[in-house]
C-alpha positions as CSV (number, residue, x, y, z in Angstrom):
1,M,4.1,-33.5,-17.0
2,A,4.4,-31.3,-13.9
3,S,0.9,-29.5,-13.0
4,Y,0.8,-26.4,-11.5
5,N,-1.0,-27.2,-8.1
6,K,1.2,-30.5,-8.0
7,T,4.2,-28.3,-8.0
8,K,2.8,-26.2,-5.4
9,E,2.3,-29.1,-3.3
10,R,6.0,-30.6,-3.9
11,L,7.2,-27.0,-2.7
12,N,4.8,-27.0,0.4
13,I,3.3,-23.6,-0.8
14,N,0.3,-22.4,1.1
15,V,-0.7,-19.6,-0.9
16,D,-2.1,-17.5,2.2
17,K,1.8,-17.3,3.2
18,H,3.0,-16.4,-0.1
19,L,1.1,-13.6,-1.6
20,N,4.0,-11.6,-1.8
21,D,6.4,-10.3,-4.8
22,G,8.6,-13.4,-4.4
23,F,5.9,-15.6,-5.5
24,A,4.7,-13.4,-7.9
25,H,8.0,-13.4,-9.6
26,L,7.9,-17.1,-9.4
27,T,4.5,-17.7,-11.0
28,H,5.0,-15.1,-13.7
29,Y,8.1,-16.8,-14.6
30,W,6.5,-20.0,-14.8
31,Q,3.8,-18.7,-17.1
32,N,6.0,-16.7,-19.5
33,H,9.1,-19.0,-20.0
34,E,8.1,-19.6,-23.6
35,N,7.3,-16.2,-24.6
36,G,10.4,-13.9,-23.8
37,A,9.0,-12.1,-20.9
38,S,10.3,-14.7,-18.5
39,G,13.6,-12.6,-18.1
40,Y,12.0,-9.9,-16.3
41,F,11.1,-12.5,-13.6
42,E,14.0,-15.0,-13.4
43,K,16.1,-13.4,-11.0
44,G,13.3,-12.8,-8.6
45,A,12.0,-16.1,-9.1
46,R,15.4,-17.9,-8.6
47,Q,16.0,-16.0,-5.4
48,Y,12.5,-16.7,-3.7
49,L,13.1,-20.5,-4.4
50,K,16.5,-20.1,-3.3
51,N,15.7,-18.4,-0.1
52,D,12.1,-19.3,0.8
53,L,11.1,-22.6,-0.8
54,L,13.9,-25.1,-1.5
55,T,16.0,-26.8,0.9
56,A,20.0,-26.9,0.7
57,A,20.1,-30.2,-0.9
58,E,17.8,-29.6,-3.7
59,E,19.2,-28.0,-6.9
60,L,17.6,-24.9,-8.3
61,D,17.8,-26.1,-11.9
62,Q,16.1,-29.4,-11.1
63,L,12.9,-27.3,-10.5
64,Y,10.1,-28.4,-13.2
65,I,8.5,-25.6,-15.0
66,P,4.6,-26.6,-14.6
67,L,3.6,-26.8,-18.0
68,K,0.0,-28.3,-17.3
69,Y,-2.3,-25.6,-15.6
70,D,-4.9,-27.5,-13.7
71,I,-6.9,-24.3,-12.8
72,P,-10.0,-22.8,-14.1
73,F,-8.4,-20.3,-16.8
74,P,-5.1,-21.4,-17.7
75,P,-2.9,-19.0,-20.0
76,K,-3.4,-19.2,-23.7
77,S,-0.7,-21.6,-25.4
78,K,-0.6,-19.6,-28.6
79,P,-1.8,-16.0,-28.1
80,K,-2.8,-13.6,-30.5
81,F,-1.4,-10.5,-28.5
82,K,0.1,-9.8,-25.1
83,F,-1.4,-7.5,-22.4
84,I,-0.8,-6.3,-18.7
85,D,-3.5,-6.2,-16.2
86,L,-3.4,-3.4,-13.6
87,F,-5.3,-2.9,-10.4
88,A,-6.3,-6.4,-11.3
89,G,-8.9,-7.1,-8.6
90,I,-10.0,-10.6,-8.9
91,G,-9.1,-10.6,-12.8
92,G,-12.3,-9.7,-14.5
93,I,-10.6,-7.8,-16.9
94,R,-7.8,-10.3,-17.6
95,L,-10.7,-13.0,-17.9
96,A,-12.3,-11.0,-20.7
97,Y,-9.0,-10.4,-22.8
98,Q,-7.9,-13.8,-22.4
99,N,-11.2,-15.0,-23.8
100,L,-10.3,-12.9,-26.7
101,G,-6.9,-15.0,-27.3
102,G,-4.5,-12.6,-25.1
103,K,-1.7,-13.6,-22.7
104,C,-1.2,-11.8,-19.7
105,V,2.5,-10.9,-19.1
106,F,2.3,-8.8,-16.0
107,T,-0.2,-8.2,-13.3
108,S,-0.4,-6.0,-10.3
109,E,-3.0,-5.8,-7.4
110,W,-2.3,-4.7,-3.6
111,N,-5.2,-6.6,-1.9
112,N,-4.1,-9.9,-0.5
113,F,-7.7,-11.3,-0.6
114,A,-7.9,-10.4,-4.1
115,K,-4.6,-11.9,-4.8
116,K,-5.7,-15.2,-3.4
117,T,-8.9,-15.4,-5.6
118,Y,-6.7,-14.4,-8.8
119,E,-4.2,-17.2,-7.8
120,A,-6.7,-19.7,-7.6
121,N,-8.3,-19.0,-10.9
122,F,-5.4,-17.9,-13.1
123,G,-2.3,-19.8,-11.6
124,E,-0.7,-16.4,-10.9
125,V,0.0,-14.2,-8.0
126,P,-0.3,-10.3,-8.9
127,F,2.7,-8.1,-8.0
128,G,2.0,-5.8,-5.1
129,D,1.7,-1.9,-5.0
130,I,2.0,-0.3,-8.3
131,T,3.5,3.1,-7.1
132,K,6.5,1.0,-5.8
133,I,6.9,-1.1,-9.3
134,N,9.6,0.3,-11.7
135,E,8.2,0.8,-15.2
136,K,11.5,-0.7,-16.5
137,D,10.4,-3.9,-14.6
138,I,7.5,-4.6,-16.7
139,P,7.6,-6.6,-19.9
140,D,6.8,-5.2,-23.3
141,H,3.0,-5.7,-24.1
142,D,0.5,-4.9,-26.9
143,V,-2.4,-3.6,-24.5
144,L,-2.3,-2.0,-21.2
145,L,-5.5,-2.8,-19.3
146,A,-6.3,-1.2,-16.1
147,G,-9.6,-0.7,-14.0
148,F,-7.9,1.9,-11.7
149,P,-9.6,2.9,-8.3
150,C,-13.0,4.6,-8.6
151,Q,-13.5,5.6,-4.9
152,P,-11.9,9.2,-5.3
153,F,-14.4,9.8,-8.4
154,S,-17.8,7.8,-7.5
155,I,-20.8,9.6,-6.4
156,A,-20.7,7.4,-3.0
157,G,-16.9,7.9,-2.5
158,V,-17.2,11.6,-3.0
159,S,-20.1,12.0,-0.7
160,K,-18.2,10.0,1.7
161,K,-15.1,11.8,1.8
162,N,-16.9,15.2,1.9
163,A,-18.7,14.1,5.0
164,L,-15.5,13.1,6.6
165,G,-13.8,16.3,5.5
166,R,-11.3,14.3,3.3
167,K,-10.1,15.1,-0.3
168,H,-11.2,13.3,-3.5
169,G,-10.5,13.0,-7.1
170,F,-6.7,13.8,-7.6
171,L,-6.2,15.5,-4.5
172,D,-6.9,11.9,-2.9
173,E,-3.1,11.2,-2.4
174,T,-3.7,7.6,-2.0
175,Q,-5.9,6.7,-4.8
176,G,-6.8,9.6,-7.1
177,T,-3.2,9.9,-8.1
178,L,-3.0,6.3,-9.1
179,F,-3.9,7.4,-12.8
180,F,-0.5,8.8,-13.2
181,D,1.3,5.4,-12.7
182,I,-0.6,4.4,-15.7
183,A,0.5,7.2,-17.4
184,R,4.0,6.7,-16.4
185,I,3.9,3.1,-17.7
186,L,2.3,4.2,-21.0
187,E,4.9,6.8,-21.4
188,Y,7.9,4.2,-20.9
189,K,6.5,1.2,-22.6
190,Q,4.7,2.7,-25.3
191,P,1.9,-0.1,-26.1
192,K,-0.3,-0.1,-29.1
193,A,-3.3,0.3,-27.2
194,F,-4.9,0.6,-23.8
195,M,-8.3,0.1,-22.1
196,L,-9.2,1.9,-18.8
197,E,-12.5,1.4,-16.8
198,N,-14.0,3.6,-14.2
199,V,-17.1,4.8,-12.8
200,K,-19.5,6.9,-14.6
201,N,-19.0,9.9,-12.5
202,L,-15.4,10.1,-13.5
203,V,-16.7,12.2,-16.7
204,S,-18.4,14.9,-14.4
205,H,-16.2,14.8,-11.4
206,D,-15.0,18.4,-10.4
207,K,-17.0,19.9,-13.2
208,G,-15.3,17.7,-15.9
209,N,-11.7,19.0,-14.8
210,T,-10.7,15.6,-13.5
211,F,-11.4,13.8,-16.9
212,R,-10.0,16.8,-18.8
213,V,-6.7,16.2,-17.1
214,I,-6.9,12.4,-17.7
215,K,-7.8,12.7,-21.7
216,N,-5.2,15.5,-22.2
217,T,-2.5,13.4,-20.4
218,L,-3.3,10.4,-22.7
219,T,-3.3,12.4,-25.8
220,E,-0.1,14.2,-24.6
221,L,1.4,10.4,-24.4
222,G,0.6,10.3,-28.3
223,Y,-2.8,8.3,-28.2
224,T,-6.0,8.7,-30.1
225,V,-8.7,8.5,-27.1
226,Y,-12.0,7.1,-27.3
227,F,-14.5,7.1,-24.4
228,K,-18.2,5.9,-23.8
229,V,-20.3,5.3,-20.8
230,L,-21.7,1.8,-21.0
231,D,-24.3,0.0,-18.9
232,G,-23.8,-3.7,-18.1
233,K,-27.7,-4.4,-18.1
234,H,-27.4,-5.1,-21.7
235,F,-25.3,-8.3,-20.7
236,V,-26.3,-9.2,-17.2
237,P,-29.3,-8.3,-15.0
238,Q,-27.8,-5.4,-13.4
239,H,-27.9,-1.6,-13.8
240,R,-24.2,-0.6,-13.9
241,E,-23.0,2.5,-15.7
242,R,-19.2,2.4,-16.4
243,I,-16.9,4.7,-18.4
244,I,-14.6,2.9,-20.9
245,V,-11.7,4.8,-22.2
246,V,-9.4,3.3,-25.2
247,G,-6.6,4.6,-26.7
248,F,-4.5,3.8,-29.8
249,K,-0.7,4.9,-30.3
250,N,-0.8,7.5,-32.9
251,D,2.6,6.6,-34.5
252,I,1.6,3.1,-34.8
253,F,-1.9,3.2,-36.1
254,K,-1.8,6.7,-37.8
255,G,-5.4,7.2,-37.4
256,Q,-6.4,3.9,-39.0
257,E,-7.5,2.0,-36.0
258,N,-11.0,1.8,-37.2
259,F,-12.3,1.4,-33.8
260,K,-16.0,2.0,-32.5
261,F,-17.5,0.9,-29.4
262,P,-19.7,-2.1,-29.7
263,D,-23.5,-1.8,-30.3
264,M,-25.2,-3.0,-27.3
265,P,-27.6,-5.8,-27.7
266,E,-31.2,-5.5,-26.3
267,P,-31.2,-6.2,-22.4
268,V,-33.1,-9.8,-21.9
269,A,-31.3,-10.9,-18.6
270,K,-33.6,-11.1,-15.5
271,I,-32.4,-11.2,-11.9
272,R,-34.3,-14.7,-11.6
273,D,-31.9,-16.2,-14.3
274,I,-28.9,-15.9,-12.0
275,L,-30.8,-17.2,-8.7
276,D,-30.0,-20.8,-6.9
277,G,-32.7,-22.7,-5.9
278,K,-31.8,-23.8,-2.6
279,I,-30.7,-21.2,-0.5
280,D,-28.9,-21.2,3.2
281,S,-30.9,-19.4,5.8
282,K,-28.0,-17.3,6.8
283,Y,-28.6,-14.9,3.8
284,T,-32.2,-14.3,5.0
285,L,-32.4,-10.8,6.7
286,S,-32.7,-10.9,10.6
287,D,-36.0,-9.3,11.9
288,K,-33.8,-6.7,13.3
289,L,-31.9,-5.7,10.2
290,W,-35.0,-5.9,8.1
291,E,-36.9,-3.4,10.5
292,Y,-34.0,-1.0,10.6
293,L,-33.9,-0.9,6.7
294,Q,-37.4,-0.1,6.3
295,N,-37.3,2.4,9.2
296,Y,-33.9,3.9,7.4
297,A,-35.9,4.2,4.1
298,A,-39.1,5.4,5.6
299,K,-37.1,8.4,7.4
300,H,-35.2,9.4,4.2
301,K,-38.2,9.3,2.0
302,A,-40.0,11.7,4.4
303,Q,-37.1,13.9,4.0
304,G,-37.5,13.7,0.2
305,N,-34.3,11.6,-0.2
306,G,-34.1,8.4,-2.2
307,F,-32.1,6.3,0.3
308,G,-33.3,3.0,1.1
309,F,-33.1,-0.5,0.5
310,G,-33.7,-2.0,-3.1
311,L,-36.3,-5.0,-3.1
312,T,-35.5,-6.4,-6.8
313,D,-38.3,-7.3,-9.3
314,L,-37.4,-10.8,-10.1
315,N,-38.2,-10.3,-13.8
316,G,-36.1,-6.9,-14.1
317,V,-32.7,-5.8,-13.3
318,S,-31.0,-4.8,-10.0
319,R,-29.3,-1.8,-8.7
320,T,-25.4,-1.7,-9.1
321,I,-23.6,-3.9,-6.8
322,S,-21.0,-2.1,-4.7
323,A,-18.2,-3.3,-2.2
324,R,-20.4,-2.3,0.7
325,Y,-22.7,-5.2,-0.1
326,Y,-21.2,-7.0,2.6
327,K,-22.6,-4.8,5.3
328,D,-26.4,-5.3,4.8
329,G,-27.2,-6.2,1.1
330,S,-29.5,-3.4,1.0
331,E,-29.1,-2.3,-2.5
332,I,-29.9,-5.8,-4.2
333,L,-32.6,-7.7,-1.8
334,I,-34.3,-10.7,-3.2
335,P,-38.0,-11.1,-2.2
336,Q,-39.0,-14.4,-0.3
337,K,-42.5,-15.8,-0.1
338,G,-43.4,-16.0,3.8
339,K,-40.0,-14.7,5.0
340,N,-38.0,-11.6,5.1
341,P,-36.0,-10.7,1.9
342,R,-32.5,-12.2,1.5
343,R,-29.3,-10.9,0.1
344,L,-27.7,-12.5,-2.8
345,T,-25.0,-15.3,-2.1
346,P,-21.5,-14.8,-3.4
347,R,-22.1,-17.2,-6.5
348,E,-25.1,-15.1,-7.4
349,C,-22.8,-12.0,-7.2
350,A,-20.3,-13.5,-9.5
351,R,-23.2,-14.3,-12.0
352,L,-24.4,-10.8,-11.6
353,Q,-21.0,-9.6,-12.8
354,G,-21.0,-12.3,-15.8
355,F,-18.4,-14.6,-14.2
356,P,-18.8,-18.3,-15.4
357,D,-19.7,-20.7,-12.6
358,E,-16.4,-22.5,-12.7
359,F,-14.6,-19.4,-11.3
360,I,-13.4,-20.3,-8.0
361,I,-14.5,-18.2,-4.8
362,P,-11.8,-19.2,-2.1
363,V,-12.5,-16.3,0.2
364,S,-15.0,-15.8,3.1
365,D,-18.5,-14.3,2.1
366,N,-17.8,-10.7,3.2
367,Q,-14.7,-10.7,1.2
368,A,-16.4,-12.2,-2.0
369,Y,-19.0,-9.4,-1.6
370,K,-16.4,-6.7,-1.6
371,Q,-14.4,-8.4,-4.6
372,F,-17.5,-8.6,-6.8
373,G,-18.9,-5.4,-5.8
374,N,-15.4,-3.9,-7.0
375,S,-15.1,-5.8,-10.0
376,V,-16.1,-5.3,-13.6
377,T,-19.2,-6.7,-15.8
378,V,-17.0,-9.3,-17.7
379,P,-19.2,-9.6,-20.8
380,L,-19.3,-6.0,-21.2
381,I,-15.6,-5.7,-21.0
382,Q,-15.1,-8.6,-23.5
383,A,-17.4,-6.7,-25.9
384,V,-15.5,-3.6,-26.1
385,G,-12.4,-5.6,-26.0
386,K,-13.4,-7.6,-29.0
387,Q,-13.4,-4.4,-31.1
388,V,-9.8,-3.4,-29.5
389,V,-8.5,-6.9,-30.6
390,K,-10.1,-6.3,-33.9
391,S,-8.2,-3.1,-34.5
392,L,-5.0,-4.8,-33.1
393,L,-5.3,-7.7,-35.3
394,S,-6.1,-5.7,-38.6
395,L,-2.7,-3.9,-37.9
396,D,-0.9,-6.9,-37.5
397,E,-2.6,-8.3,-40.8
398,S,-1.8,-5.1,-42.7
399,S,2.0,-5.2,-41.6
400,K,2.2,-8.8,-42.7
401,S,0.5,-7.7,-46.3
402,K,3.2,-5.0,-46.7
403,K,6.0,-7.2,-45.7
404,A,4.7,-9.7,-48.4
405,L,4.5,-7.0,-51.1
406,R,8.0,-5.8,-50.4
407,R,9.1,-9.5,-50.6
408,Q,7.6,-9.9,-54.0
409,K,9.1,-6.8,-55.5
410,V,12.5,-7.9,-54.4
């Protein structure tokens, strides 16, 4: 049986040179050839094979479909439901819903470094810019998942844009309007449910007007909408508040989804739980950087501001890790006896977000810091997802029961 990585070797595929929509078609075709979604990708896959991968002497139909996925998180062979993964990043939301028995049939992410990490772990290259993807080219699915860009709505993002005299929220033409790409896909594909993730500040941005537009749009598309701000500290040693928005199609569930957000377990995780024993000295702050951070903190403290570094209590939880962590690591510093503090390693950042240790990190430290800072807290997403899937499966069970009753009457 052909394996995914052996097939890549046979086709001489260096992933760094194939993080494009052509290889996205091919990997999506390989992963969906048994579930009816392959038709959406076959034309592009064959074209890419013919034009970019196969020699003139090779027959297109002789290509093996790789059935054995020698990657950390292979697709489910007998999935309970289908989903799509938009603004996918490195696949934190996909991982959570795959753990719950789902099969991803389409994914999109514009950043090539994130695509590389995604492919290494899931054996699939996401399609690129969602604004350029026609909703008609997306397979049918049960659940739409999206962690759409949060910079236009985050406190840090808004402050930065204000300082630069740039627009934010929906006025940010490059990121703020990406929600409406979600809306157009929901309108056309009409999935049974959706789950969106964003920063806590989305609720209060522009005096609540931004979230009001989002909620009204989703309601007008025919969904009952639930939302709640949840903190990752109940699952990992990190204070990370995010808003989760869940919706169920009215004409399918008819108000009977019985959904509720999960009860949060008591926080027990501590920073020391995620730390490695032996740490490379390169993660220790230089004297110059440590002095700068201390002076910077003292300056802002004198002005009555709260800006400064975060020296973490090893028996407590950390501040929120962000995509800027690669710059100086100041928001989460680990104290060291007789040394300057250090930043977390990329693997420790992965654990801080709830990724298992088998998750592959194929990029540089700086890119890894950006990726985990932008990612979701996987176990929190999975806890919410469990409730979403519970509603989905109860709907399917109810449908089967009704069909069985009808057959008995006949």
